[in-house]
BATOR-613972 format. One line per field, with one value per atom (N, C-alpha, C): residue number from 1; x, y, z. Coordinates in steps of 0.02 Angstrom, whole numbers, plus 32768, in hexadecimal, padded with zeros to 4 digits. Example, Ala and Ser with C-alpha at 12.3 -4.5 7.8 and 13.67 -1.06 7.14 Angstrom:
// BATOR-613972
seq <- [1; 1; 1; 2; 2; 2]
xx <- [8294; 8267; 8294; 8282; 82AC; 8285]
yy <- [7EE4; 7F1F; 7F5B; 7F90; 7FCB; 8002]
zz <- [8186; 8186; 8186; 8162; 8165; 818A]
END
This chain:
// BATOR-613972
seq <- [1; 1; 1; 2; 2; 2; 3; 3; 3; 4; 4; 4; 5; 5; 5; 6; 6; 6; 7; 7; 7; 8; 8; 8; 9; 9; 9; 10; 10; 10; 11; 11; 11; 12; 12; 12; 13; 13; 13; 14; 14; 14; 15; 15; 15; 16; 16; 16; 17; 17; 17; 18; 18; 18; 19; 19; 19; 20; 20; 20; 21; 21; 21; 22; 22; 22; 23; 23; 23; 24; 24; 24; 25; 25; 25; 26; 26; 26; 27; 27; 27; 28; 28; 28; 29; 29; 29; 30; 30; 30; 31; 31; 31; 32; 32; 32; 33; 33; 33; 34; 34; 34; 35; 35; 35; 36; 36; 36; 37; 37; 37; 38; 38; 38; 39; 39; 39; 40; 40; 40; 41; 41; 41; 42; 42; 42; 43; 43; 43; 44; 44; 44; 45; 45; 45; 46; 46; 46; 47; 47; 47; 48; 48; 48; 49; 49; 49; 50; 50; 50; 51; 51; 51; 52; 52; 52; 53; 53; 53; 54; 54; 54; 55; 55; 55; 56; 56; 56; 57; 57; 57; 58; 58; 58; 59; 59; 59; 60; 60; 60; 61; 61; 61; 62; 62; 62; 63; 63; 63; 64; 64; 64; 65; 65; 65]
xx <- [F985; F98A; F982; F986; F97F; F9C4; F9D2; FA15; FA1B; F9E4; F9E6; F9A0; F99D; F95D; F962; F92F; F92A; F8E6; F8E7; F8A8; F8B2; F886; F886; F893; F8BF; F8CD; F890; F873; F83A; F84E; F883; F89A; F8E3; F908; F94E; F961; F98D; F9AC; F9F7; FA1D; FA66; FA81; FA64; FA7D; FA45; FA09; F9D0; F9A9; F994; F968; F929; F8F1; F8B4; F8AD; F8B1; F8AE; F86B; F843; F803; F80D; F7FD; F801; F7BB; F799; F755; F725; F729; F6FA; F70F; F748; F762; F79F; F79F; F7D7; F809; F846; F87C; F8A9; F8B4; F8E3; F928; F956; F999; F9CD; F9F9; FA31; FA69; FA81; FAB2; FAEC; FB26; FB5E; FB4B; FB6C; FB5C; FB63; FB96; FB9E; FB63; FB46; FB0B; FACF; FAC7; FA90; FA96; FAD3; FADC; FACC; FAD9; FACB; FA81; FA5D; FA17; F9ED; F9B9; F98C; F943; F91A; F8D4; F8B2; F888; F862; F88D; F8CC; F8F8; F901; F90C; F918; F95D; F960; F99F; F9A5; F9E2; F9F1; FA24; FA14; FA41; FA4E; FA8D; FAA0; FA99; FA7C; FA6A; FA87; FA89; FA9B; FA68; FA47; FA16; FA38; FA40; FA5E; FA27; FA29; F9F7; FA16; F9F7; FA0F; F9D5; F9E5; F9B2; F979; F989; F956; F946; F964; F957; F969; F94C; F95E; F973; F9AD; F9C4; F9DA; F9C2; F9D2; FA04; FA3F; FA73; FA77; FA80; FA83; FAC4; FADC; FB1C; FB14; FB3B; FB36; FB57; FB84; FBA2; FBA7; FBB5; FBB7; FBF3]
yy <- [D5E1; D59C; D596; D55B; D54F; D552; D587; D591; D574; D570; D555; D540; D511; D4FA; D4FF; D51B; D51B; D4FD; D4C7; D4A6; D471; D43F; D40A; D3C7; D39F; D35C; D330; D314; D2E7; D29E; D291; D24C; D24E; D219; D216; D1CF; D1C8; D189; D195; D166; D16A; D1A9; D1BB; D1F6; D223; D21C; D244; D25E; D29D; D2BA; D2D3; D2CF; D2F2; D32D; D369; D3A6; D3C9; D3D2; D3F3; D43E; D462; D4AB; D4C6; D4DD; D4F8; D4C8; D489; D457; D435; D448; D428; D3FF; D3BF; D393; D390; D3A6; D3A4; D368; D340; D308; D324; D31E; D33B; D305; D2FE; D2CF; D2F1; D2D0; D2EF; D2C0; D2DB; D2B1; D28B; D254; D22A; D251; D27C; D2A2; D2D0; D2ED; D317; D2ED; D2B2; D286; D26E; D25F; D247; D27E; D2BC; D2F4; D306; D2F9; D30B; D2DD; D2F9; D2D2; D2E1; D2AE; D2BA; D2EA; D315; D347; D381; D385; D3BB; D3EC; D42C; D45D; D451; D465; D45E; D496; D4AA; D4DA; D4B8; D4B3; D495; D4C7; D4CE; D4F1; D4BF; D4D3; D4A3; D4B2; D47D; D482; D458; D476; D453; D43D; D3FC; D3E1; D3D4; D3F8; D3F1; D3C9; D390; D365; D35A; D33D; D331; D306; D2D6; D2A6; D2AB; D2D9; D2DC; D320; D32D; D365; D347; D359; D33F; D37A; D37A; D3AF; D394; D3B2; D39D; D3D0; D3B7; D3E3; D3DB; D414; D415; D440; D433; D458; D49D; D4A7; D4E9; D4F9; D538; D54D; D531]
zz <- [8E31; 8E46; 8E91; 8EAB; 8EF3; 8F11; 8F37; 8F54; 8F99; 8FBE; 9002; 9016; 9045; 9062; 90AD; 90CC; 9115; 9125; 914B; 915B; 9191; 9190; 91C2; 919F; 91BC; 91A1; 91AF; 917B; 9182; 917C; 9157; 914D; 913A; 914C; 9136; 9127; 90F6; 90E3; 90E5; 90CB; 90CD; 90AB; 9071; 904D; 9033; 9050; 903A; 9075; 9070; 90A2; 907F; 90A1; 908B; 90BB; 909F; 90C6; 90B8; 90EC; 90E7; 90ED; 90B8; 90B8; 90AA; 90DF; 90D9; 90B7; 90C9; 90AE; 906E; 9052; 9015; 9028; 9017; 9028; 8FEF; 8FFC; 8FCA; 8FD7; 8FA4; 8FA8; 8F99; 8FC9; 8FC2; 8FCB; 8F9A; 8FA0; 8FC8; 8FFC; 9029; 9036; 9048; 905D; 909D; 90A9; 90E3; 9124; 912A; 9169; 9177; 9143; 914D; 9162; 9142; 9154; 919D; 91B2; 91F7; 922A; 921A; 9248; 924A; 9214; 9210; 923B; 9259; 9283; 926F; 9268; 9257; 9288; 926E; 9293; 92AC; 9298; 92AC; 9272; 9281; 924C; 922B; 91EC; 91C7; 9194; 9186; 9150; 9123; 90E4; 90B3; 907B; 9068; 902B; 8FF3; 8FBB; 8F88; 8F43; 8F1C; 8ED5; 8EAF; 8E7E; 8E55; 8E14; 8E0B; 8DCE; 8D9B; 8D64; 8D30; 8CF7; 8CEA; 8CB4; 8C83; 8C4B; 8C18; 8C32; 8C5D; 8C74; 8CBE; 8CE2; 8D2A; 8D48; 8D82; 8DAD; 8DF0; 8E09; 8E4A; 8E75; 8EB3; 8EE2; 8F15; 8F17; 8F45; 8F7D; 8FBC; 8FF5; 901C; 9036; 905C; 909A; 90CD; 910B; 9107; 90D7; 90CE; 9083; 9076; 9030; 900D]
END
């Protein structure tokens, strides 16, 4: 699974980041404190959890494990 992402913030909303990792943009749901710390065009490392459901895949990101 996806355990962590290291890349560049391309876009941010209140609880969502788009993280560019080698040309692939990952949509990551994050807590508000992580979103507030993130800045577009800056590097970021997120520890992640991939929630697999019958109708969706959601990637959650956190600043620590």
